[in-house]
Structure formats: C-alpha cells, structure tokens
N, C-alpha and C positions, 0 to 999 in steps of 0.2 A: 507493502497499499505506500502511494507515496502523497505528501500533502503538501500547498506551499503554503509557507511562512510570512514569508516576508520579503525585502530587499534590504540589507545595509550597504556601508562602505567599508572595505579593511583599510589595512593602514597604508596601503597605497595606494587609497585613493580609487580605486578602481569596485565598483556594484559590485553585490556576490548574491543570488536568489537562494534564499533561507528552504532547505525540505526539511520536512520528515518523511524518510526510506527504511521503512520495516523497524519503527522506535528506535531512529537511531536518526542523530542532527547530522545535514550534509549542507555545505554551503558549496552552490555554482558559478562559477564567472559566466558569461551569456557567451564566450564563445566556448565552453565547454559542456553546454546543454546536451551537445549531438554526442558527448558523449556518454551521458548519462541517461538510458531511456527510462521512455515516459516521465522524466523532468518539465521535458519541454510541453507537456500534453496536458502537462497541470497545472501550470500557469496562467490565471486568469487574461479574460480579454483585453483589458487595459495595458497587462504588461505588455501583452502579443506585439500592440503596435509597438508601444513603447520602443522595441526592440526593433520591430520592421519599421518605424525610422529613422533607426539608428544605422541601419543596412541599406536601405536606402541613401542619408548622407557618404559613410562614407567610401557607396559606392560613386558618389561622383566628385569626389577626389582624386 
C-alpha cells in the first residue's frame, strides 16, 4: 500500500515527496518517481500538474 503524505524541502533545497510504503516512510525526489512503482500514481492531481509544469518549463531550456 502506498499513501502520499506531502511534500517537503530537503537540506539541498530540492522538493521531495513523502510516501508511506508498506508502513515505512520513504522520501522520493521528482526525478526518481519512475524508479518507485506506484508512487507517481499515488500523487494527487494538483501535484501531478505541478510536475508537468516543471517538465514543460525544463523542456524549453
């Protein structure tokens, strides 16, 4: 079971997404969401939209 708990900023200033995965807390950076099956699907629509906006902005560079 995967449950999204929120977003926080780590010591490097990067946003990390906090999940509860099988009863244990896991912090995942945006670029590593594909490496953790089910985590991206557990995100709410507002967070997915923010990630899509970040990716669109990066593709313009």
